[in-house]
PyMOL commands that place a pseudoatom at each C-alpha (Angstrom):
pseudoatom trace, name=CA, resn=UNK, resi=1, chain=A, elem=C, hetatm=0, pos=[0.000, 0.000, 0.000]
pseudoatom trace, name=CA, resn=UNK, resi=2, chain=A, elem=C, hetatm=0, pos=[1.329, 3.426, -0.938]
pseudoatom trace, name=CA, resn=UNK, resi=3, chain=A, elem=C, hetatm=0, pos=[1.145, 6.140, 1.691]
pseudoatom trace, name=CA, resn=UNK, resi=4, chain=A, elem=C, hetatm=0, pos=[-1.269, 8.981, 1.036]
pseudoatom trace, name=CA, resn=UNK, resi=5, chain=A, elem=C, hetatm=0, pos=[0.610, 11.293, 3.407]
pseudoatom trace, name=CA, resn=UNK, resi=6, chain=A, elem=C, hetatm=0, pos=[2.783, 13.999, 1.828]
pseudoatom trace, name=CA, resn=UNK, resi=7, chain=A, elem=C, hetatm=0, pos=[5.641, 15.374, 3.911]
pseudoatom trace, name=CA, resn=UNK, resi=8, chain=A, elem=C, hetatm=0, pos=[8.141, 18.171, 3.369]
pseudoatom trace, name=CA, resn=UNK, resi=9, chain=A, elem=C, hetatm=0, pos=[11.875, 17.638, 2.919]
pseudoatom trace, name=CA, resn=UNK, resi=10, chain=A, elem=C, hetatm=0, pos=[14.499, 18.058, 5.626]
pseudoatom trace, name=CA, resn=UNK, resi=11, chain=A, elem=C, hetatm=0, pos=[15.748, 21.510, 6.602]
pseudoatom trace, name=CA, resn=UNK, resi=12, chain=A, elem=C, hetatm=0, pos=[19.470, 22.131, 7.073]
pseudoatom trace, name=CA, resn=UNK, resi=13, chain=A, elem=C, hetatm=0, pos=[20.558, 24.882, 9.476]
pseudoatom trace, name=CA, resn=UNK, resi=14, chain=A, elem=C, hetatm=0, pos=[24.185, 25.463, 8.538]
pseudoatom trace, name=CA, resn=UNK, resi=15, chain=A, elem=C, hetatm=0, pos=[24.733, 27.969, 11.365]
pseudoatom trace, name=CA, resn=UNK, resi=16, chain=A, elem=C, hetatm=0, pos=[23.500, 25.564, 14.043]
pseudoatom trace, name=CA, resn=UNK, resi=17, chain=A, elem=C, hetatm=0, pos=[24.932, 22.454, 12.317]
pseudoatom trace, name=CA, resn=UNK, resi=18, chain=A, elem=C, hetatm=0, pos=[21.560, 20.692, 12.456]
pseudoatom trace, name=CA, resn=UNK, resi=19, chain=A, elem=C, hetatm=0, pos=[19.187, 18.809, 10.192]
pseudoatom trace, name=CA, resn=UNK, resi=20, chain=A, elem=C, hetatm=0, pos=[15.459, 18.787, 11.002]
pseudoatom trace, name=CA, resn=UNK, resi=21, chain=A, elem=C, hetatm=0, pos=[12.483, 17.072, 9.443]
pseudoatom trace, name=CA, resn=UNK, resi=22, chain=A, elem=C, hetatm=0, pos=[8.876, 17.038, 10.632]
pseudoatom trace, name=CA, resn=UNK, resi=23, chain=A, elem=C, hetatm=0, pos=[6.409, 14.567, 9.178]
pseudoatom trace, name=CA, resn=UNK, resi=24, chain=A, elem=C, hetatm=0, pos=[2.871, 13.385, 9.782]
pseudoatom trace, name=CA, resn=UNK, resi=25, chain=A, elem=C, hetatm=0, pos=[2.082, 9.702, 10.013]
pseudoatom trace, name=CA, resn=UNK, resi=26, chain=A, elem=C, hetatm=0, pos=[-1.429, 8.266, 9.832]
pseudoatom trace, name=CA, resn=UNK, resi=27, chain=A, elem=C, hetatm=0, pos=[-0.808, 5.993, 12.832]
pseudoatom trace, name=CA, resn=UNK, resi=28, chain=A, elem=C, hetatm=0, pos=[-1.253, 6.391, 16.600]
pseudoatom trace, name=CA, resn=UNK, resi=29, chain=A, elem=C, hetatm=0, pos=[1.594, 7.614, 18.825]
pseudoatom trace, name=CA, resn=UNK, resi=30, chain=A, elem=C, hetatm=0, pos=[2.054, 4.215, 20.512]
pseudoatom trace, name=CA, resn=UNK, resi=31, chain=A, elem=C, hetatm=0, pos=[2.627, 2.519, 17.149]
pseudoatom trace, name=CA, resn=UNK, resi=32, chain=A, elem=C, hetatm=0, pos=[5.095, 5.201, 16.022]
pseudoatom trace, name=CA, resn=UNK, resi=33, chain=A, elem=C, hetatm=0, pos=[6.834, 5.008, 19.412]
pseudoatom trace, name=CA, resn=UNK, resi=34, chain=A, elem=C, hetatm=0, pos=[7.461, 1.272, 18.983]
pseudoatom trace, name=CA, resn=UNK, resi=35, chain=A, elem=C, hetatm=0, pos=[8.741, 1.896, 15.450]
pseudoatom trace, name=CA, resn=UNK, resi=36, chain=A, elem=C, hetatm=0, pos=[11.396, 4.363, 16.661]
pseudoatom trace, name=CA, resn=UNK, resi=37, chain=A, elem=C, hetatm=0, pos=[12.432, 2.636, 19.904]
pseudoatom trace, name=CA, resn=UNK, resi=38, chain=A, elem=C, hetatm=0, pos=[12.224, -1.152, 19.499]
pseudoatom trace, name=CA, resn=UNK, resi=39, chain=A, elem=C, hetatm=0, pos=[15.103, -2.674, 17.520]
pseudoatom trace, name=CA, resn=UNK, resi=40, chain=A, elem=C, hetatm=0, pos=[12.913, -5.247, 15.766]
pseudoatom trace, name=CA, resn=UNK, resi=41, chain=A, elem=C, hetatm=0, pos=[10.684, -2.424, 14.498]
pseudoatom trace, name=CA, resn=UNK, resi=42, chain=A, elem=C, hetatm=0, pos=[13.514, 0.001, 13.693]
pseudoatom trace, name=CA, resn=UNK, resi=43, chain=A, elem=C, hetatm=0, pos=[15.091, -2.741, 11.580]
pseudoatom trace, name=CA, resn=UNK, resi=44, chain=A, elem=C, hetatm=0, pos=[11.975, -2.879, 9.384]
pseudoatom trace, name=CA, resn=UNK, resi=45, chain=A, elem=C, hetatm=0, pos=[12.413, 0.688, 8.055]
pseudoatom trace, name=CA, resn=UNK, resi=46, chain=A, elem=C, hetatm=0, pos=[15.846, 2.021, 9.012]
pseudoatom trace, name=CA, resn=UNK, resi=47, chain=A, elem=C, hetatm=0, pos=[19.015, -0.008, 9.537]
pseudoatom trace, name=CA, resn=UNK, resi=48, chain=A, elem=C, hetatm=0, pos=[19.254, -3.473, 11.027]
pseudoatom trace, name=CA, resn=UNK, resi=49, chain=A, elem=C, hetatm=0, pos=[19.396, -2.513, 14.709]
pseudoatom trace, name=CA, resn=UNK, resi=50, chain=A, elem=C, hetatm=0, pos=[20.799, -4.449, 17.645]
pseudoatom trace, name=CA, resn=UNK, resi=51, chain=A, elem=C, hetatm=0, pos=[20.868, -2.992, 21.169]
pseudoatom trace, name=CA, resn=UNK, resi=52, chain=A, elem=C, hetatm=0, pos=[22.287, -4.600, 24.323]
pseudoatom trace, name=CA, resn=UNK, resi=53, chain=A, elem=C, hetatm=0, pos=[19.310, -3.694, 26.499]
pseudoatom trace, name=CA, resn=UNK, resi=54, chain=A, elem=C, hetatm=0, pos=[16.719, -0.966, 26.756]
pseudoatom trace, name=CA, resn=UNK, resi=55, chain=A, elem=C, hetatm=0, pos=[16.688, 2.565, 28.087]
pseudoatom trace, name=CA, resn=UNK, resi=56, chain=A, elem=C, hetatm=0, pos=[19.387, 5.184, 28.486]
pseudoatom trace, name=CA, resn=UNK, resi=57, chain=A, elem=C, hetatm=0, pos=[22.846, 3.752, 27.869]
pseudoatom trace, name=CA, resn=UNK, resi=58, chain=A, elem=C, hetatm=0, pos=[21.694, 0.803, 25.758]
pseudoatom trace, name=CA, resn=UNK, resi=59, chain=A, elem=C, hetatm=0, pos=[24.304, 0.468, 23.043]
pseudoatom trace, name=CA, resn=UNK, resi=60, chain=A, elem=C, hetatm=0, pos=[24.667, -1.546, 19.892]
pseudoatom trace, name=CA, resn=UNK, resi=61, chain=A, elem=C, hetatm=0, pos=[24.847, -1.181, 16.153]
pseudoatom trace, name=CA, resn=UNK, resi=62, chain=A, elem=C, hetatm=0, pos=[22.888, -0.267, 13.064]
pseudoatom trace, name=CA, resn=UNK, resi=63, chain=A, elem=C, hetatm=0, pos=[23.859, -1.986, 9.829]
pseudoatom trace, name=CA, resn=UNK, resi=64, chain=A, elem=C, hetatm=0, pos=[23.060, -0.594, 6.395]
pseudoatom trace, name=CA, resn=UNK, resi=65, chain=A, elem=C, hetatm=0, pos=[23.520, -2.431, 3.090]
pseudoatom trace, name=CA, resn=UNK, resi=66, chain=A, elem=C, hetatm=0, pos=[26.416, -0.889, 1.209]
pseudoatom trace, name=CA, resn=UNK, resi=67, chain=A, elem=C, hetatm=0, pos=[27.425, 1.279, 4.159]
pseudoatom trace, name=CA, resn=UNK, resi=68, chain=A, elem=C, hetatm=0, pos=[28.389, -1.032, 6.957]
pseudoatom trace, name=CA, resn=UNK, resi=69, chain=A, elem=C, hetatm=0, pos=[28.071, -1.116, 10.720]
pseudoatom trace, name=CA, resn=UNK, resi=70, chain=A, elem=C, hetatm=0, pos=[27.460, 2.045, 12.737]
pseudoatom trace, name=CA, resn=UNK, resi=71, chain=A, elem=C, hetatm=0, pos=[27.746, 2.197, 16.540]
pseudoatom trace, name=CA, resn=UNK, resi=72, chain=A, elem=C, hetatm=0, pos=[24.671, 3.606, 18.304]
pseudoatom trace, name=CA, resn=UNK, resi=73, chain=A, elem=C, hetatm=0, pos=[23.654, 4.390, 21.881]
pseudoatom trace, name=CA, resn=UNK, resi=74, chain=A, elem=C, hetatm=0, pos=[20.420, 5.573, 23.531]
pseudoatom trace, name=CA, resn=UNK, resi=75, chain=A, elem=C, hetatm=0, pos=[21.111, 8.991, 25.088]
pseudoatom trace, name=CA, resn=UNK, resi=76, chain=A, elem=C, hetatm=0, pos=[17.726, 10.027, 26.486]
pseudoatom trace, name=CA, resn=UNK, resi=77, chain=A, elem=C, hetatm=0, pos=[14.246, 8.573, 26.581]
pseudoatom trace, name=CA, resn=UNK, resi=78, chain=A, elem=C, hetatm=0, pos=[10.912, 10.071, 27.655]
pseudoatom trace, name=CA, resn=UNK, resi=79, chain=A, elem=C, hetatm=0, pos=[8.181, 7.572, 26.658]
pseudoatom trace, name=CA, resn=UNK, resi=80, chain=A, elem=C, hetatm=0, pos=[6.205, 8.056, 24.474]
pseudoatom trace, name=CA, resn=UNK, resi=81, chain=A, elem=C, hetatm=0, pos=[7.323, 11.625, 23.773]
pseudoatom trace, name=CA, resn=UNK, resi=82, chain=A, elem=C, hetatm=0, pos=[10.998, 11.566, 22.758]
pseudoatom trace, name=CA, resn=UNK, resi=83, chain=A, elem=C, hetatm=0, pos=[14.076, 9.428, 22.330]
pseudoatom trace, name=CA, resn=UNK, resi=84, chain=A, elem=C, hetatm=0, pos=[17.633, 10.457, 21.415]
pseudoatom trace, name=CA, resn=UNK, resi=85, chain=A, elem=C, hetatm=0, pos=[20.341, 8.301, 19.892]
pseudoatom trace, name=CA, resn=UNK, resi=86, chain=A, elem=C, hetatm=0, pos=[24.047, 9.031, 19.471]
pseudoatom trace, name=CA, resn=UNK, resi=87, chain=A, elem=C, hetatm=0, pos=[25.616, 7.412, 16.462]
pseudoatom trace, name=CA, resn=UNK, resi=88, chain=A, elem=C, hetatm=0, pos=[29.054, 7.296, 14.921]
pseudoatom trace, name=CA, resn=UNK, resi=89, chain=A, elem=C, hetatm=0, pos=[28.218, 7.409, 11.252]
pseudoatom trace, name=CA, resn=UNK, resi=90, chain=A, elem=C, hetatm=0, pos=[30.759, 10.001, 10.151]
pseudoatom trace, name=CA, resn=UNK, resi=91, chain=A, elem=C, hetatm=0, pos=[32.907, 7.998, 7.722]
pseudoatom trace, name=CA, resn=UNK, resi=92, chain=A, elem=C, hetatm=0, pos=[36.260, 9.306, 8.949]
pseudoatom trace, name=CA, resn=UNK, resi=93, chain=A, elem=C, hetatm=0, pos=[35.381, 8.826, 12.616]
pseudoatom trace, name=CA, resn=UNK, resi=94, chain=A, elem=C, hetatm=0, pos=[33.887, 5.392, 12.038]
pseudoatom trace, name=CA, resn=UNK, resi=95, chain=A, elem=C, hetatm=0, pos=[37.012, 4.164, 10.271]
pseudoatom trace, name=CA, resn=UNK, resi=96, chain=A, elem=C, hetatm=0, pos=[39.244, 5.607, 12.987]
pseudoatom trace, name=CA, resn=UNK, resi=97, chain=A, elem=C, hetatm=0, pos=[37.335, 4.431, 16.042]
pseudoatom trace, name=CA, resn=UNK, resi=98, chain=A, elem=C, hetatm=0, pos=[34.657, 1.870, 15.179]
pseudoatom trace, name=CA, resn=UNK, resi=99, chain=A, elem=C, hetatm=0, pos=[32.796, 2.833, 18.367]
pseudoatom trace, name=CA, resn=UNK, resi=100, chain=A, elem=C, hetatm=0, pos=[30.948, 5.760, 19.898]
pseudoatom trace, name=CA, resn=UNK, resi=101, chain=A, elem=C, hetatm=0, pos=[33.318, 8.709, 20.155]
pseudoatom trace, name=CA, resn=UNK, resi=102, chain=A, elem=C, hetatm=0, pos=[31.750, 11.731, 21.836]
pseudoatom trace, name=CA, resn=UNK, resi=103, chain=A, elem=C, hetatm=0, pos=[34.040, 14.082, 19.896]
pseudoatom trace, name=CA, resn=UNK, resi=104, chain=A, elem=C, hetatm=0, pos=[32.894, 13.027, 16.407]
pseudoatom trace, name=CA, resn=UNK, resi=105, chain=A, elem=C, hetatm=0, pos=[29.369, 11.653, 16.749]
pseudoatom trace, name=CA, resn=UNK, resi=106, chain=A, elem=C, hetatm=0, pos=[26.007, 13.244, 16.056]
pseudoatom trace, name=CA, resn=UNK, resi=107, chain=A, elem=C, hetatm=0, pos=[22.795, 12.891, 18.068]
pseudoatom trace, name=CA, resn=UNK, resi=108, chain=A, elem=C, hetatm=0, pos=[19.360, 12.502, 16.563]
pseudoatom trace, name=CA, resn=UNK, resi=109, chain=A, elem=C, hetatm=0, pos=[16.166, 12.975, 18.540]
pseudoatom trace, name=CA, resn=UNK, resi=110, chain=A, elem=C, hetatm=0, pos=[12.703, 11.792, 17.605]
pseudoatom trace, name=CA, resn=UNK, resi=111, chain=A, elem=C, hetatm=0, pos=[9.876, 13.805, 19.159]
pseudoatom trace, name=CA, resn=UNK, resi=112, chain=A, elem=C, hetatm=0, pos=[6.299, 12.544, 18.844]
pseudoatom trace, name=CA, resn=UNK, resi=113, chain=A, elem=C, hetatm=0, pos=[3.116, 14.578, 19.188]
pseudoatom trace, name=CA, resn=UNK, resi=114, chain=A, elem=C, hetatm=0, pos=[-0.439, 13.336, 18.840]
pseudoatom trace, name=CA, resn=UNK, resi=115, chain=A, elem=C, hetatm=0, pos=[-2.303, 15.180, 16.071]
pseudoatom trace, name=CA, resn=UNK, resi=116, chain=A, elem=C, hetatm=0, pos=[-5.687, 14.737, 14.460]
pseudoatom trace, name=CA, resn=UNK, resi=117, chain=A, elem=C, hetatm=0, pos=[-5.471, 11.564, 12.398]
pseudoatom trace, name=CA, resn=UNK, resi=118, chain=A, elem=C, hetatm=0, pos=[-2.177, 10.303, 13.762]
pseudoatom trace, name=CA, resn=UNK, resi=119, chain=A, elem=C, hetatm=0, pos=[1.250, 11.429, 14.886]
pseudoatom trace, name=CA, resn=UNK, resi=120, chain=A, elem=C, hetatm=0, pos=[3.571, 14.291, 14.099]
pseudoatom trace, name=CA, resn=UNK, resi=121, chain=A, elem=C, hetatm=0, pos=[7.168, 13.080, 14.251]
pseudoatom trace, name=CA, resn=UNK, resi=122, chain=A, elem=C, hetatm=0, pos=[10.090, 15.481, 14.270]
pseudoatom trace, name=CA, resn=UNK, resi=123, chain=A, elem=C, hetatm=0, pos=[13.688, 14.351, 13.971]
pseudoatom trace, name=CA, resn=UNK, resi=124, chain=A, elem=C, hetatm=0, pos=[16.486, 16.785, 14.787]
pseudoatom trace, name=CA, resn=UNK, resi=125, chain=A, elem=C, hetatm=0, pos=[20.083, 15.695, 14.267]
pseudoatom trace, name=CA, resn=UNK, resi=126, chain=A, elem=C, hetatm=0, pos=[22.758, 17.837, 15.909]
pseudoatom trace, name=CA, resn=UNK, resi=127, chain=A, elem=C, hetatm=0, pos=[26.532, 17.904, 16.233]
pseudoatom trace, name=CA, resn=UNK, resi=128, chain=A, elem=C, hetatm=0, pos=[27.580, 18.095, 12.593]
pseudoatom trace, name=CA, resn=UNK, resi=129, chain=A, elem=C, hetatm=0, pos=[30.226, 20.646, 13.579]
pseudoatom trace, name=CA, resn=UNK, resi=130, chain=A, elem=C, hetatm=0, pos=[32.130, 17.703, 15.116]
pseudoatom trace, name=CA, resn=UNK, resi=131, chain=A, elem=C, hetatm=0, pos=[32.148, 15.660, 11.902]
pseudoatom trace, name=CA, resn=UNK, resi=132, chain=A, elem=C, hetatm=0, pos=[34.894, 15.396, 9.313]
pseudoatom trace, name=CA, resn=UNK, resi=133, chain=A, elem=C, hetatm=0, pos=[32.946, 17.372, 6.658]
pseudoatom trace, name=CA, resn=UNK, resi=134, chain=A, elem=C, hetatm=0, pos=[29.998, 19.223, 8.226]
pseudoatom trace, name=CA, resn=UNK, resi=135, chain=A, elem=C, hetatm=0, pos=[28.462, 20.633, 5.033]
pseudoatom trace, name=CA, resn=UNK, resi=136, chain=A, elem=C, hetatm=0, pos=[28.609, 17.340, 3.140]
pseudoatom trace, name=CA, resn=UNK, resi=137, chain=A, elem=C, hetatm=0, pos=[27.386, 15.350, 6.133]
pseudoatom trace, name=CA, resn=UNK, resi=138, chain=A, elem=C, hetatm=0, pos=[24.429, 17.687, 6.700]
pseudoatom trace, name=CA, resn=UNK, resi=139, chain=A, elem=C, hetatm=0, pos=[23.461, 17.458, 3.029]
pseudoatom trace, name=CA, resn=UNK, resi=140, chain=A, elem=C, hetatm=0, pos=[23.754, 13.649, 3.066]
pseudoatom trace, name=CA, resn=UNK, resi=141, chain=A, elem=C, hetatm=0, pos=[21.728, 13.337, 6.262]
pseudoatom trace, name=CA, resn=UNK, resi=142, chain=A, elem=C, hetatm=0, pos=[19.057, 15.760, 5.028]
pseudoatom trace, name=CA, resn=UNK, resi=143, chain=A, elem=C, hetatm=0, pos=[18.553, 13.448, 2.064]
pseudoatom trace, name=CA, resn=UNK, resi=144, chain=A, elem=C, hetatm=0, pos=[18.849, 10.358, 4.249]
pseudoatom trace, name=CA, resn=UNK, resi=145, chain=A, elem=C, hetatm=0, pos=[16.114, 11.488, 6.639]
pseudoatom trace, name=CA, resn=UNK, resi=146, chain=A, elem=C, hetatm=0, pos=[13.770, 11.970, 3.687]
pseudoatom trace, name=CA, resn=UNK, resi=147, chain=A, elem=C, hetatm=0, pos=[14.438, 8.457, 2.409]
pseudoatom trace, name=CA, resn=UNK, resi=148, chain=A, elem=C, hetatm=0, pos=[14.297, 6.744, 5.793]
pseudoatom trace, name=CA, resn=UNK, resi=149, chain=A, elem=C, hetatm=0, pos=[11.297, 8.573, 7.240]
pseudoatom trace, name=CA, resn=UNK, resi=150, chain=A, elem=C, hetatm=0, pos=[9.342, 8.122, 4.013]
pseudoatom trace, name=CA, resn=UNK, resi=151, chain=A, elem=C, hetatm=0, pos=[9.900, 4.368, 4.480]
pseudoatom trace, name=CA, resn=UNK, resi=152, chain=A, elem=C, hetatm=0, pos=[8.603, 4.687, 8.049]
pseudoatom trace, name=CA, resn=UNK, resi=153, chain=A, elem=C, hetatm=0, pos=[5.440, 6.464, 6.868]
pseudoatom trace, name=CA, resn=UNK, resi=154, chain=A, elem=C, hetatm=0, pos=[4.813, 3.846, 4.169]
pseudoatom trace, name=CA, resn=UNK, resi=155, chain=A, elem=C, hetatm=0, pos=[5.376, 1.007, 6.623]
pseudoatom trace, name=CA, resn=UNK, resi=156, chain=A, elem=C, hetatm=0, pos=[3.133, 2.360, 9.382]
pseudoatom trace, name=CA, resn=UNK, resi=157, chain=A, elem=C, hetatm=0, pos=[0.375, 3.610, 7.125]
pseudoatom trace, name=CA, resn=UNK, resi=158, chain=A, elem=C, hetatm=0, pos=[0.491, 0.343, 5.214]
pseudoatom trace, name=CA, resn=UNK, resi=159, chain=A, elem=C, hetatm=0, pos=[0.050, -1.547, 8.501]
pseudoatom trace, name=CA, resn=UNK, resi=160, chain=A, elem=C, hetatm=0, pos=[-2.658, 0.807, 9.806]
for i in range(1, 160): cmd.bond("trace and resi %d" % i, "trace and resi %d" % (i + 1))
show_as sticks, trace
zoom trace
């Protein structure tokens, strides 16, 4: 089933070194919450996700075809309102460290709000000033959030 929801592209704030995207999903908050916090659900639309537990501090990996393994860690969680992940997906940092490195990683936060007909989901990724090529990384991630979150919308609205 093809999603009927139309969402805007990501917005890059070069001065703040952030990427933001807000979308609407025709699914209830609890369903969206599971999709952005439970590894078995994240793996259905994002990267294959493995975490060594639940809650703040849970760490593991995300694996993407053609890109490889990325370390990830839960930074904050406020169910069912928001969750933040730190990930080491900057190519130079990932090759150098292979693990979470606070000096080169970015953090992305999903915030969920109940709206008429479903959920408004906002993702904000910060910390691009610490990456090897901030402008290129922000552009890549702006495009990436469109691709990945569009898959999330299609998945959840298809399952609705």
